[in-house]
C-alpha positions in Angstrom: 104.8 116.4 87.4 102.6 118.7 89.5 101.7 122.0 87.8 103.8 125.0 88.9 102.1 127.5 91.2 102.0 131.1 90.2 102.8 134.0 92.5 99.1 134.7 92.7 98.9 131.8 95.2 100.6 133.8 97.8 97.4 135.7 98.3 94.9 133.2 97.0 94.3 130.9 100.0 94.9 131.6 103.7 94.5 129.4 106.7 91.6 130.1 109.0 92.0 133.0 111.4 93.0 131.8 114.8 95.8 132.0 117.4 98.9 130.5 115.9 99.2 126.8 116.6 102.4 125.4 117.9 101.9 122.5 115.5 102.4 122.7 111.8 101.0 119.7 109.9 103.5 117.1 108.7 103.6 113.6 107.3 106.2 110.8 106.9 106.2 107.7 104.7 108.9 105.2 105.5 108.9 101.5 104.6 105.4 100.2 104.9 104.4 102.8 107.5 103.2 106.4 107.5 102.5 109.1 110.0 100.2 112.2 109.6 100.1 114.8 112.3 97.8 117.8 112.1 97.6 121.4 113.4 95.8 120.4 116.6 98.7 118.1 117.6 97.0 114.9 116.8 99.1 112.2 115.2 97.9 109.1 113.3 100.4 106.3 112.5 99.5 103.5 110.1 101.2 100.4 109.0 100.4 98.0 106.2 101.2 94.6 104.7 104.4 94.4 102.7 104.2 94.6 98.9 104.9 90.9 98.7 101.7 90.1 100.7 98.5 90.1 98.7 96.0 90.4 101.7 95.5 94.1 102.5 96.0 94.7 106.2 96.5 97.9 108.2 96.7 99.0 111.8 96.4 102.6 112.7 97.5 104.2 116.0 95.9 107.6 117.0 97.2 109.9 119.7 96.2 113.4 120.6 98.6 116.0 121.9 99.2 116.5 125.6 101.1 114.7 128.3 98.3 112.4 129.4 96.9 111.5 126.0 96.3 107.8 125.5 97.0 105.8 122.4 94.1 104.0 120.6 94.3 101.6 117.6 92.1 100.3 114.8 92.6 97.5 112.4 91.4 97.3 108.8 91.5 94.6 106.2 90.4 93.4 102.8 90.2 89.8 101.4 91.8 89.9 98.0 92.3 86.1 97.8 88.6 85.3 97.4 85.5 86.5 95.6 83.7 86.3 98.9 83.0 89.5 100.9 84.6 89.9 104.4 81.5 88.7 106.3 81.9 85.3 104.6 85.7 85.2 105.0 85.8 86.0 108.7 84.4 83.3 110.9 81.7 84.7 113.1 82.8 88.3 112.2 86.0 88.0 114.2 89.7 87.0 114.0 92.5 86.4 116.5 95.4 88.8 116.6 98.9 87.3 117.0 102.2 89.1 117.9 105.3 87.0 117.3 103.3 83.8 117.5 101.5 84.7 120.8 97.7 85.4 120.8 96.7 88.9 121.8 93.0 87.9 121.8 90.0 88.3 119.6 89.3 91.2 117.3 85.6 91.5 116.6 84.1 93.5 113.7 80.8 95.1 114.7 79.3 95.6 111.2 81.3 94.0 108.4 78.6 94.7 105.8 79.2 98.4 106.3 82.8 98.7 107.6 86.0 96.8 107.3 87.7 98.1 110.5 87.6 97.3 114.2 88.9 98.9 117.3 91.7 97.1 119.2 91.6 96.7 123.0 93.9 98.7 125.3 96.0 95.6 126.0 96.3 94.8 122.3 97.3 98.4 121.5 99.9 98.6 124.2 101.4 95.2 123.2 101.8 96.2 119.6 103.1 99.7 120.3 105.7 98.3 122.7 106.9 95.7 120.2 107.3 98.2 117.4 109.1 100.7 119.7 111.6 98.0 120.7 112.6 97.4 117.1 114.9 100.3 116.3 116.5 100.0 112.9 120.2 100.5 112.1 121.3 104.1 111.9 123.9 106.0 109.9 125.8 109.1 110.8 127.4 111.5 108.4 128.1 115.2 108.3 126.9 115.6 111.9 123.5 114.2 111.1 121.7 110.9 111.9 119.5 108.8 109.6 117.5 105.6 109.9 117.9 102.8 107.4 114.8 100.9 106.2 114.7 97.1 105.9 114.8 97.4 102.1 118.4 98.5 102.4 119.4 95.0 103.3 116.8 93.0 101.3 117.9 93.1 97.7 120.4 91.5 95.3 122.8 94.4 95.4 123.3 93.9 99.1 123.3 90.1 99.0 125.7 89.8 96.1 128.0 92.9 96.4 127.4 94.4 99.8 126.0 97.5 98.1 123.6 99.8 100.0 121.6 102.8 98.8 121.2 105.6 101.3 118.9 107.9 99.3 115.8 106.7 101.0 117.0 107.1 104.6 114.9 109.0 107.2 116.7 111.8 108.9 116.0 111.7 112.7 116.5 115.4 113.3 115.0 116.7 110.1 112.0 118.9 109.5 108.6 117.9 110.8 106.6 120.2 108.5 105.2 119.3 105.1 104.8 116.1 103.2 107.6 113.6 103.8 109.7 116.5 105.0 112.5 114.3 106.4 113.4 113.0 102.9 115.5 114.6 100.2 118.8 113.3 101.7 120.5 112.2 98.5 122.5 115.4 98.1 123.5 115.5 101.7 124.8 111.9 101.6 126.7 112.1 98.4 130.5 111.7 98.6 130.4 111.3 102.4 132.1 109.1 104.9 129.3 107.4 106.6 129.3 105.2 109.8 126.7 102.5 110.4 125.7 101.8 114.0 123.5 99.1 115.6 120.4 100.1 117.6 122.5 99.9 120.8 125.1 102.3 119.4 127.8 99.8 118.4 129.9 100.9 115.3 129.4 98.2 112.6 131.0 99.7 109.5 132.4 102.8 107.8 132.2 103.5 104.1 132.5 106.2 101.5 129.4 107.0 99.4 129.5 107.8 95.7 127.7 110.5 93.7 124.4 108.5 94.0 124.7 108.2 97.8 125.4 104.5 97.4 128.2 102.6 99.2 129.8 99.2 99.0 130.8 97.5 102.3 133.6 95.0 102.7 132.6 91.4 103.4 133.6 91.5 107.1 131.3 94.5 107.7 128.5 92.8 105.9 128.6 89.9 108.4 128.6 92.3 111.3 125.6 94.2 109.9 123.7 91.0 109.1 124.1 89.8 112.7 123.0 93.2 114.1 119.8 93.6 112.0 116.9 93.8 114.5 114.5 90.9 114.7 111.3 91.5 112.7 108.0 91.5 114.5 105.4 89.1 113.1 101.8 90.5 113.4 99.0 88.4 112.0 95.2 88.3 112.1 93.9 84.8 111.7 90.3 83.6 111.1 89.4 80.0 110.4 91.7 77.6 108.7 92.8 79.6 105.7 92.5 83.4 106.2 95.7 85.0 107.4 96.5 88.7 107.2 100.1 89.8 107.9 101.4 93.3 108.9 104.9 94.6 108.0 106.8 96.3 110.8 109.3 97.9 108.3 109.1 101.6 109.2 107.1 101.3 112.4 109.8 102.7 114.7 110.4 105.6 112.4 106.7 106.5 112.3 106.4 106.3 116.1 109.5 108.4 116.5 108.1 111.0 114.0 104.9 111.3 116.1 106.9 111.6 119.3 109.0 114.4 117.9 106.0 116.2 116.5 104.2 116.1 119.9 107.3 117.0 121.9 107.5 113.7 123.7 110.9 112.4 122.8 112.9 111.5 125.9 109.9 111.7 128.2 108.0 108.9 129.9 105.1 109.4 127.5 107.2 108.8 124.4 106.5 105.7 122.3 109.8 105.2 120.5 112.4 106.7 122.8 111.3 106.9 126.4 113.4 108.8 129.0 113.3 110.7 132.2 113.0 114.3 130.8 110.5 116.5 132.6 110.1 118.9 129.8 106.7 120.4 129.1 104.7 118.5 126.5 102.5 120.9 124.4 98.7 120.6 125.0 96.3 120.1 122.1 95.5 123.2 120.1 91.9 124.0 119.2 90.6 123.8 115.7 90.7 127.1 113.8 87.2 128.4 112.9 85.9 129.5 109.6 82.7 131.4 109.4 81.3 130.6 106.0 79.6 133.4 104.0 76.3 132.6 102.3 76.5 132.4 98.5 73.9 131.9 95.7 73.2 128.3 94.6 75.4 126.6 92.0 72.5 126.9 89.5 73.1 130.7 89.4 76.3 130.1 87.4 76.9 131.5 83.9 78.6 129.5 81.2 80.5 131.2 78.4 80.9 129.1 75.2 84.1 128.9 73.2 84.5 131.4 70.4 82.1 133.9 72.0 83.2 137.4 72.7 82.9 137.1 76.5 84.8 133.8 76.4 87.7 135.5 74.5 87.7 138.4 77.0 87.9 136.0 80.0 90.6 134.0 78.3 92.7 137.1 77.8 92.2 138.1 81.4 93.4 134.8 82.8 96.1 134.0 80.2 99.2 134.7 82.3 98.2 132.8 85.5 96.6 130.1 83.3 99.9 129.4 81.6 101.8 129.7 84.9 99.8 126.7 86.3 100.7 124.8 83.1 97.1 124.6 82.0 96.5 123.8 78.4 93.0 122.6 77.7 91.6 126.1 76.7 94.4 126.6 74.3 94.7 123.2 72.7 93.4 122.6 69.2 91.6 119.4 70.0 87.9 119.8 70.4 86.8 116.5 72.0 86.4 118.1 75.4 84.5 121.2 76.6 86.3 124.5 76.6 83.5 126.4 78.3 84.3 128.8 81.1 81.9 128.9 84.0 81.4 131.8 86.4 79.7 131.5 89.8 78.4 134.5 91.9 80.0 134.5 95.4 78.0 137.5 96.7 79.0 141.1 97.0 81.4 142.2 94.3 83.1 138.8 93.8 82.7 135.9 91.3 84.5 132.6 90.9 85.8 131.7 87.4 86.2 128.0 86.6 88.0 126.7 83.5 89.4 123.3 82.5 93.1 123.0 83.1 94.6 119.6 82.3 93.4 116.0 82.2 95.4 112.8 82.6 94.4 109.2 82.4 92.7 109.2 85.8 93.3 112.7 87.2 92.6 116.2 86.2 92.4 119.8 87.5 90.5 123.0 86.9 91.7 126.6 86.9 90.0 128.8 89.5 90.3 132.5 90.0 88.3 135.0 92.1 87.2 138.0 89.9 85.6 141.3 90.7 81.9 141.8 89.9 82.6 143.3 86.5 84.9 140.3 85.6 87.7 142.6 84.3 90.1 142.1 87.2 91.6 139.1 89.0 91.4 139.3 92.7 93.3 136.0 93.4 94.2 132.7 91.8 93.5 129.4 93.6 95.9 126.5 93.8 96.4 124.4 90.7 95.6 121.1 92.5 91.9 121.9 92.8 89.1 120.4 90.7 89.4 116.8 89.4 87.7 114.6 91.9 86.2 117.7 93.6 85.5 121.2 92.4 83.0 123.9 93.4 79.9 123.1 95.4 77.3 124.9 97.5 75.4 123.1 100.2 71.9 123.7 101.4 72.8 126.4 103.9 74.8 128.4 101.3 78.3 127.3 102.2 80.6 127.3 99.2 83.5 124.7 99.1 86.2 124.4 96.6 88.1 121.1 96.7 90.4 118.8 94.8 91.3 115.1 95.2 93.8 113.1 93.2 94.6 109.4 93.2 98.2 108.1 92.7 97.1 105.2 90.5 94.1 104.0 88.7 92.5 101.7 91.2 92.2 104.6 93.6 93.8 103.1 96.8 96.0 106.1 97.5 94.8 109.7 97.5 95.7 113.3 98.3 93.3 116.2 98.6 92.3 119.5 100.2 89.3 121.7 100.5 88.7 125.5 101.0 85.6 127.4 102.2 84.5 130.9 101.1 84.3 133.3 104.0 83.2 136.3 102.1 86.6 137.6 101.2 88.7 134.6 100.3 88.7 130.8 100.1 90.2 129.6 103.4 91.9 126.2 103.9 89.6 123.8 105.7 91.2 120.3 105.2 94.4 118.9 103.7 95.6 115.3 103.5 98.7 114.0 101.7 99.3 110.9 99.7 98.5 107.6 101.5 100.3 104.4 100.8 99.0 102.4 97.8 98.1 99.2 99.6 94.9 98.0 97.8 92.3 99.6 100.1 89.8 101.2 97.7 89.5 104.9 98.6 92.4 104.5 101.1 92.4 102.6 104.4 92.2 105.7 106.6 91.5 109.5 106.6 94.7 111.0 107.9 94.7 114.8 107.4 97.6 117.2 108.2 95.3 120.2 108.5 91.8 120.7 109.8 89.5 123.6 110.5 85.9 123.8 111.9 83.4 125.5 109.6 80.5 127.5 111.0 77.4 127.9 108.8 76.5 131.3 107.3 74.7 133.7 109.7 
C-alpha cells in the first residue's frame, strides 16, 4: 500500500510556472501494451511479449502532437534463453522482422555492446501500426458507456468450461485521459448491469447480466458467436539465425493506439491511428516544455546530522511528528535499532532548509520523509510527497542545482519502475519529471523511458 499523503502536500510541490498546457499527462496499461502521454502532447506506445513467452521483446511507437506529426518506432530485446550476450545471439548484429509470416525486412542494431534497441524504418513502422489498428477488440456497452475487452477475457478455463467472463479489467473508451491508468476502476460501474457484447463491426453478439463482481456467464449459443467473432491475432516476430525468435503480443495494441489518438485529439481524423475518419477538427499543436530556473544551493557536504537521543533530534522529531505519521512513516519511532535514525538537514539558501529522515523500508523499496523548514528549524514551510527517497533522494550537482527524487521498482529484479524528480527554485521544489509504472517484462531497468510529465531546467544564474 502506498503511504497516505498529508494535507501539507497541497502546497509542497507545484508544477513549473508556464502557460497552461492543453495536455495533462496520462498513462494506460492494457493487456501487454501501455501508453504514456506527457504535458507536451507527445505519446509513447509500447507493446511486449506475452507472459507465456520467455524472450523479452518490445516495440515502442512515438508520436508528437500536431496534425502533421509522424510516427517513429524502435525495437528492443533481451535474450533470456542463453548465457550469451546479444552480440553473440544476433547473427551479424541484425534480425529479420516478420508480420503475419511476411518479411518486413532487416532490423540492424548499431551498437549491441552498448544498446539493445534499434530504430525501425518508416515502412516497417507503418506496416505494424496499420496491422495493430485493424485489430479492434470486442466491445461491451452498459449504462450508456463503452468498454473494450482484452484477449485474456476469452483465454482462460472459466470461459472455456463455463462461458464465464470477468469485466473488471475492461478499458473504457470514453474515460478519463488524466493520471495513471485513468480509464480503469470499472468494477463498480459494471456490477449488476445488463451488458451487451458487440463485434468490432458493431454486430450484437450477446447480452448478459453481471453479478456483484462484474462477472457474467454467457449461454452456449452466445459463446459460439463470440468465439467466431474474435479478431485474428497479429503475429510479430524478430528472427535471427536458426534458433533465435522473439515474439510480440498484440493484446492491447488497439487500445493503446486509441488512447494516444484521444489524448492528441486525433480520433475521427485522417491522422488517427486507431479510428480514422473525415473530421476536419483542429488537432492541438505541441506545447512547449515548462521551464524551471534552478536556485543555487550549498553543496551536499554542508548538511548537518542530528543523532538519535540528542536534544536537537528530539526537537525536530516533535516538530515533524504530525506529518510524519500522516505519511505512515515509522522508522524514527520504532524500537528496533538495526537501522540509522539520524535526521539530516541541508541548507537551501536564504531562510530555508531541507529536513530528511528515514520513513519506511520494504524488501526492495523504501522512502524518506522530507520537509522544508525555516532557517531557525522551528517551523515547517512545506512537506514533500511520501514517494521520494528510496532509489533517489537529495542531490546537488556541480552548478548548485538541487534535485529531490524518488524511484521505486514493482518487483525485486527491477524490470518495472515508477519515479519522479523535483528541482529547488529558491521557493519550493518544482516537479521536473514523472513516470508511472512500466510493465514487468524482464527488461532490467525497464525497456523504455516513458514519462507523463517533463520540464526543462535552467542552471542557476
